[in-house]
C-alpha positions as semicolon CSV with decimal commas, in nm:
position;residue;x (nm);y (nm);z (nm)
1;X;12,601;-3,695;0,483
2;X;12,436;-3,826;0,799
3;X;12,062;-3,890;0,786
4;X;11,981;-3,619;1,040
5;X;12,177;-3,357;0,849
6;X;12,014;-3,460;0,519
7;X;11,672;-3,429;0,681
8;X;11,759;-3,087;0,824
9;X;11,901;-2,971;0,490
10;X;11,586;-3,083;0,314
11;X;11,366;-2,903;0,567
12;X;11,565;-2,582;0,522
13;X;11,552;-2,609;0,144
14;X;11,179;-2,685;0,133
15;X;11,110;-2,374;0,340
16;X;11,259;-2,163;0,059
17;X;11,053;-2,323;-0,221
18;X;10,728;-2,191;-0,360
19;X;10,408;-2,372;-0,264
20;X;10,368;-2,487;-0,624
21;X;10,714;-2,643;-0,626
22;X;10,654;-2,815;-0,291
23;X;10,327;-2,956;-0,424
24;X;10,498;-3,085;-0,739
25;X;10,778;-3,244;-0,539
26;X;10,543;-3,420;-0,298
27;X;10,328;-3,539;-0,589
28;X;10,640;-3,679;-0,754
29;X;10,757;-3,851;-0,435
30;X;10,413;-4,008;-0,388
31;X;10,411;-4,120;-0,751
32;X;10,751;-4,285;-0,716
33;X;10,674;-4,459;-0,388
34;X;10,329;-4,577;-0,499
35;X;10,464;-4,693;-0,836
36;X;10,744;-4,881;-0,664
37;X;10,499;-5,051;-0,428
38;X;10,269;-5,144;-0,717
39;X;10,561;-5,293;-0,908
40;X;10,675;-5,491;-0,605
41;X;10,321;-5,624;-0,552
42;X;10,296;-5,721;-0,919
43;X;10,629;-5,905;-0,911
44;X;10,538;-6,095;-0,594
45;X;10,207;-6,191;-0,755
46;X;10,399;-6,332;-1,053
47;X;10,628;-6,528;-0,819
48;X;10,326;-6,677;-0,642
49;X;10,164;-6,764;-0,976
50;X;10,485;-6,936;-1,089
51;X;10,500;-7,137;-0,765
52;X;10,135;-7,239;-0,803
53;X;10,195;-7,344;-1,165
54;X;10,500;-7,547;-1,063
55;X;10,299;-7,722;-0,789
56;X;10,021;-7,804;-1,038
57;X;10,266;-7,923;-1,308
58;X;10,553;-8,096;-1,125
59;X;10,647;-8,297;-1,434
60;X;10,723;-7,973;-1,616
61;X;11,027;-7,908;-1,399
62;X;11,332;-8,078;-1,543
63;X;11,685;-8,064;-1,413
64;X;11,959;-8,119;-1,666
65;X;12,335;-8,134;-1,641
66;X;12,537;-7,869;-1,820
67;X;12,684;-8,131;-2,050
68;X;12,336;-8,246;-2,156
69;X;12,217;-7,890;-2,208
70;X;12,521;-7,802;-2,420
71;X;12,481;-8,121;-2,625
72;X;12,111;-8,061;-2,697
73;X;12,031;-7,961;-3,056
74;X;11,958;-7,592;-3,101
75;X;11,674;-7,440;-3,295
76;X;11,736;-7,114;-3,484
77;X;11,515;-6,927;-3,235
78;X;11,739;-7,046;-2,949
79;X;12,049;-6,869;-3,076
80;X;12,127;-6,503;-3,033
81;X;12,276;-6,335;-3,336
């Protein structure tokens, strides 16, 4: 369905709803959009914190080859059973 026709369909449908239903729907839409924005902000904050930590602790970043990783001894907590 094209965006314009979806918008028009929504407008027509909303005009048939009770005021209480319209209020509930708009409250829900606001909740979803605000919650989504809050989650996105939180995740970006965590990314920035991780970058800052990495800059402060450059020796903590280690690159290993697959062969070395696979050959490393495993602890019981490292295995999924």
